[in-house]
C-alpha positions in Angstrom: 161.9 -54.1 184.7 164.8 -52.6 182.5 166.1 -49.2 183.5 165.6 -46.5 181.2 168.6 -44.7 179.7 167.9 -41.6 182.0 167.8 -44.0 185.1 171.1 -45.5 184.1 172.6 -42.0 183.7 171.4 -41.1 187.1 172.9 -44.3 188.6 176.2 -43.7 186.8 176.3 -40.1 188.1 175.5 -41.3 191.6 178.5 -43.8 191.4 180.8 -41.0 190.1 179.8 -38.8 193.1 180.4 -41.7 195.6 183.8 -42.3 194.0 184.7 -38.6 194.1 183.6 -38.3 197.8 186.6 -40.3 199.0 184.5 -41.8 201.7 184.5 -45.4 200.3 186.7 -48.2 201.4 189.0 -49.8 198.7 186.6 -52.7 198.2 183.7 -50.3 197.9 185.6 -48.2 195.4 186.4 -51.2 193.3 182.8 -52.4 193.3 181.5 -49.0 192.5 184.0 -48.6 189.6 183.0 -52.1 188.3 179.3 -51.1 188.3 180.1 -47.8 186.8 182.0 -49.3 184.0 179.2 -51.7 183.3 176.7 -48.8 183.1 179.1 -46.7 180.9 179.3 -49.8 178.4 175.5 -50.2 178.4 175.0 -46.4 177.8 177.6 -46.2 175.0 175.8 -49.1 173.3 172.5 -47.5 173.6 173.8 -44.2 172.2 175.4 -45.9 169.3 172.2 -47.6 168.6 170.2 -44.4 168.7 172.8 -42.7 166.5 172.2 -45.3 163.9 168.3 -44.6 164.0 169.0 -40.9 163.7 171.4 -41.4 160.8 168.8 -43.6 159.0 166.0 -41.0 159.4 168.2 -38.3 158.0 169.4 -40.4 155.2 165.8 -41.4 154.3 164.9 -37.7 154.2 167.5 -37.0 151.6 169.5 -34.7 153.9 173.2 -35.0 154.5 174.2 -36.7 157.8 175.8 -34.0 159.9 178.0 -36.3 161.9 180.1 -39.4 161.5 180.8 -42.3 163.8 183.7 -41.8 166.2 183.8 -38.0 165.5 183.9 -37.3 169.3 186.0 -40.3 170.3 
């Protein structure tokens, strides 16, 4: 079963905590970093998709879109 967005965020936060702990070996650090980057890309993709949905809802309501893509990047 596919993880939810929240589960992926929790997993990414766990990875960050492990990396920051300084207790992993070099190989463990590399593996954790790789998994973290994979989760980061998945989460970014989900957020961009959801932003599009919100944008469409706002535009269909006749309101002005309060944000633009890449605004925080």
